[in-house]
C-alpha positions in Angstrom: 0.0 0.0 0.0 1.3 3.5 -0.8 0.3 4.9 2.6 -1.9 7.9 3.2 -2.9 10.2 0.4 -1.2 13.6 0.6 -4.1 15.4 -1.3 -7.6 14.6 -2.4 -9.8 16.4 -4.9 -10.6 16.3 -8.6 -8.8 16.2 -11.9 -10.6 18.7 -14.0 -10.3 18.9 -17.8 -12.8 21.4 -19.2 -16.2 20.0 -18.1 -14.8 16.5 -17.2 -14.1 16.0 -13.5 -12.6 12.8 -12.0 -12.2 12.2 -8.3 -8.5 11.7 -7.6 -6.0 11.4 -4.7 -2.2 12.2 -4.7 0.7 10.4 -3.1 4.2 11.6 -2.7 6.5 10.0 -5.3 9.5 9.8 -3.0 10.3 7.9 0.2 11.8 10.2 2.8 12.3 7.4 5.3 15.1 6.0 3.2 17.4 8.8 4.2 19.2 8.7 7.6 18.5 11.8 9.6 20.7 13.2 12.3 19.7 15.2 15.4 21.4 18.2 16.9 22.9 17.7 20.3 24.7 19.8 22.9 28.4 18.9 22.6 28.9 18.9 26.4 26.1 16.7 27.7 24.7 15.2 24.4 21.2 16.4 25.2 19.0 17.0 22.2 18.7 20.7 21.2 15.2 22.2 21.6 13.9 25.1 19.6 11.7 27.6 21.5 9.8 30.4 19.9 10.4 33.7 21.7 9.3 37.3 21.5 11.8 40.0 22.4 9.2 41.7 24.5 7.4 38.7 26.2 9.9 35.9 26.0 8.8 32.4 25.2 5.3 32.1 23.7 2.9 29.3 22.6 2.3 28.4 19.0 -1.3 29.6 19.2 -0.1 33.1 20.0 1.8 33.4 16.7 0.3 35.1 13.6 1.6 35.7 10.1 2.5 39.2 8.9 3.8 41.0 5.9 6.4 43.8 6.3 5.0 46.5 4.0 7.4 49.1 5.4 10.5 49.0 7.7 9.2 47.7 11.0 5.6 48.0 9.9 3.5 44.8 9.4 0.0 44.0 8.4 -1.3 40.8 10.0 -2.5 38.2 7.5 -4.7 35.3 8.6 -4.0 32.5 6.1 -7.4 31.0 7.1 -9.0 34.0 5.4 -7.6 32.8 2.1 -9.9 29.8 2.3 -12.9 32.1 2.3 -11.8 33.4 -1.1 -11.5 29.9 -2.5 -14.2 28.1 -4.5 -14.9 24.5 -5.2 -12.6 24.8 -8.2 -9.7 25.2 -5.9 -10.1 21.6 -4.8 -9.1 20.4 -8.2 -6.1 19.9 -10.5 -7.4 22.3 -13.2 -5.8 21.5 -16.5 -5.7 24.7 -18.5 -3.9 23.4 -21.6 -1.9 20.6 -23.1 1.5 20.6 -24.6 3.6 18.1 -26.5 5.6 15.8 -24.2 9.0 17.3 -23.5 7.8 20.9 -23.9 8.6 21.7 -20.3 12.2 22.9 -19.7 13.7 20.8 -16.8 14.8 24.1 -15.2 11.1 24.8 -14.5 10.8 21.6 -12.4 10.9 22.5 -8.7 11.6 19.0 -7.3 8.3 17.7 -6.0 6.4 14.9 -7.7 3.2 13.0 -6.8 1.3 10.0 -8.2 -2.3 11.0 -9.0 -4.7 8.0 -8.8 -8.5 7.6 -9.1 -10.2 8.0 -5.7 -13.5 6.2 -6.3 -14.9 3.3 -8.4 -16.8 5.8 -10.5 -13.5 7.5 -11.4 -11.7 4.4 -12.6 -12.8 4.4 -16.2 -12.7 8.1 -17.0 -9.2 8.2 -15.3 -7.9 5.4 -17.5 -9.4 7.0 -20.6 -7.6 10.2 -19.9 -4.3 8.5 -19.2 -4.5 6.4 -22.4 -5.5 9.4 -24.5 -2.7 11.5 -23.2 -0.2 8.7 -23.8 -1.4 8.2 -27.4 -1.3 11.9 -28.1 2.1 12.2 -26.3 1.0 15.3 -24.4 1.3 16.6 -20.9 -1.2 18.8 -19.1 -0.3 22.2 -17.6 -2.5 22.9 -14.5 -2.8 24.8 -11.3 -3.7 23.3 -8.0 -3.8 24.4 -4.3 -1.1 22.5 -2.3 -0.4 23.6 1.2 -2.8 26.6 0.9 -0.8 27.9 -2.1 -1.5 27.8 -5.8 1.1 25.7 -7.5 1.8 25.4 -11.2 2.1 21.7 -12.1 2.7 19.5 -15.1 0.6 16.2 -15.3 2.2 13.4 -17.3 1.1 9.8 -18.1 3.6 7.2 -16.9 3.1 3.4 -17.0 -0.7 3.7 -16.8 -0.8 6.3 -14.0 -0.6 10.1 -13.9 2.4 11.9 -12.3 2.0 15.5 -11.2 5.2 17.5 -10.8 5.4 21.0 -9.4 6.8 23.8 -11.6 8.3 27.2 -10.8 6.4 30.1 -12.2 8.0 31.9 -15.2 9.1 34.9 -13.1 10.9 32.7 -10.7 13.2 31.0 -13.3 16.4 32.6 -14.4 17.0 32.6 -18.1 20.3 31.4 -19.7 20.9 34.8 -21.4 21.4 36.3 -17.9 24.7 34.4 -17.8 25.8 35.2 -21.3 28.6 37.4 -20.0 30.3 34.4 -18.4 30.6 32.6 -21.7 33.5 33.9 -24.0 33.0 32.6 -27.5 35.9 30.3 -28.6 36.7 28.9 -32.0 36.0 25.1 -31.7 38.5 22.6 -33.2 36.7 20.2 -35.5 38.8 17.2 -34.4 38.3 18.0 -30.7 34.5 18.3 -31.3 34.5 15.0 -33.2 36.4 13.2 -30.4 34.2 14.7 -27.7 31.1 13.5 -29.6 32.6 10.0 -29.8 33.4 10.0 -26.1 29.9 11.1 -25.2 28.4 8.5 -27.6 30.5 5.7 -26.1 29.2 6.6 -22.6 25.5 6.8 -23.7 23.3 4.0 -22.5 20.4 2.7 -24.5 18.3 2.3 -21.3 19.1 4.3 -18.2 19.2 2.3 -15.0 19.3 4.6 -11.9 19.4 1.5 -9.6 23.2 1.3 -10.2 23.7 4.7 -8.5 23.7 4.1 -4.8 23.1 6.8 -2.2 26.8 7.1 -1.3 26.3 9.7 1.5 23.7 7.5 3.2 25.9 4.4 2.9 28.9 6.1 4.3 26.8 7.7 7.1 25.5 4.2 7.9 29.0 2.8 8.1 30.1 5.7 10.3 27.2 5.2 12.7 27.9 1.4 12.9 31.6 2.1 13.7 30.7 4.7 16.3 28.2 2.4 18.0 30.8 -0.5 18.0 33.4 1.9 19.4 35.8 1.4 16.5 38.5 3.9 15.6 38.0 5.6 12.3 40.9 5.9 9.9 40.7 8.7 7.3 40.9 7.7 3.7 44.1 9.1 2.0 43.3 12.0 -0.3 43.6 11.2 -4.0 46.1 13.4 -5.9 44.7 16.4 -7.6 44.0 15.8 -11.3 46.7 17.2 -13.6 45.7 19.9 -16.1 46.4 18.4 -19.5 45.7 19.1 -23.1 42.0 18.7 -24.1 42.8 16.3 -26.9 45.0 14.1 -24.6 42.3 14.1 -22.0 39.6 13.0 -24.4 41.8 10.3 -25.9 42.6 9.0 -22.4 38.9 9.0 -21.5 38.1 7.0 -24.6 40.5 4.3 -23.6 39.0 4.2 -20.1 35.4 3.9 -21.2 36.1 1.0 -23.5 36.3 -1.3 -20.5 34.1 0.4 -17.9 34.1 -1.0 -14.4 30.9 -2.8 -13.4 28.6 -0.4 -11.7 27.9 -1.1 -8.1 24.3 -2.2 -7.4 22.8 -2.0 -3.9 22.7 -5.5 -2.5 19.9 -6.9 -0.4 22.2 -6.6 2.7 22.9 -2.9 2.0 19.2 -2.2 1.6 18.6 -3.9 5.0 21.3 -1.8 6.7 19.2 1.4 6.8 16.1 -0.4 8.2 18.1 -2.3 10.8 20.2 0.8 11.7 17.7 2.3 14.2 17.4 -1.1 16.0 21.2 -1.3 16.3 21.5 2.3 17.7 18.6 1.7 20.1 20.2 -1.5 21.5 23.5 0.3 22.0 21.8 3.1 23.9 20.2 0.6 26.3 23.4 -1.3 26.9 25.5 0.6 29.5 29.3 0.0 29.4 30.5 -2.1 32.4 32.4 -0.2 35.0 36.0 -1.0 35.5 36.9 -2.7 38.8 39.4 -0.8 40.9 42.6 -2.6 41.5 
């Protein structure tokens, strides 16, 4: 089961409305999280909300405000925004469709959700829409209220389901021409360009498999925690020598030789996948087990 739905409402295309629910497309529990502690006593740091006039205050005493002038605020009750919303705001309102691939990846803001039918009556119209979009090879551009804020999203068909990804608004995205001054036009060598193309071609996979890219930080953090819990001494890995600056042609030729026999990509083993889930249990056991006191001679 995918867990609890993050959002429920309707997928609306013109006069067609389909009840849907949205689930986050990522698993946050796969990442190891660390807590901040006081270095001296190892107590967990607490964050208290304070007012410079009245000291510590409760959460229900806090309001939101907009600074319209230096030190001058107007109080905004975000609940009042709900009074301005209509039934339409409870929907993923598809305004237009565009050919697949029309969205520049720079627009993507990093959050994706699986959008699924929320009732038996929505199954057939949902599947009709998914199939029609897949056949037409289009993606829908829509707006939806997520977390009380209107979000611009793109809705795409993927393996029989809809994936909704949040987008940045046009005014929020920097354009490449803003950095034109950092690029100084050079005359490109035809042979260098040809060799670079061959190098890129030799490294291009017919089918991308992201499973072969492990979460290196998470793995190393897991190893570090295991070592700390076991009381082992850590030995620093010797630093690799800095790469030498060499001629571009020589670098490309050397790279071509290297990619002819690429090392087998490391895939996460079942044991490695179990490390993260078992990690909390290991740490919890270590905390309960107190070290034995040394007997005085």
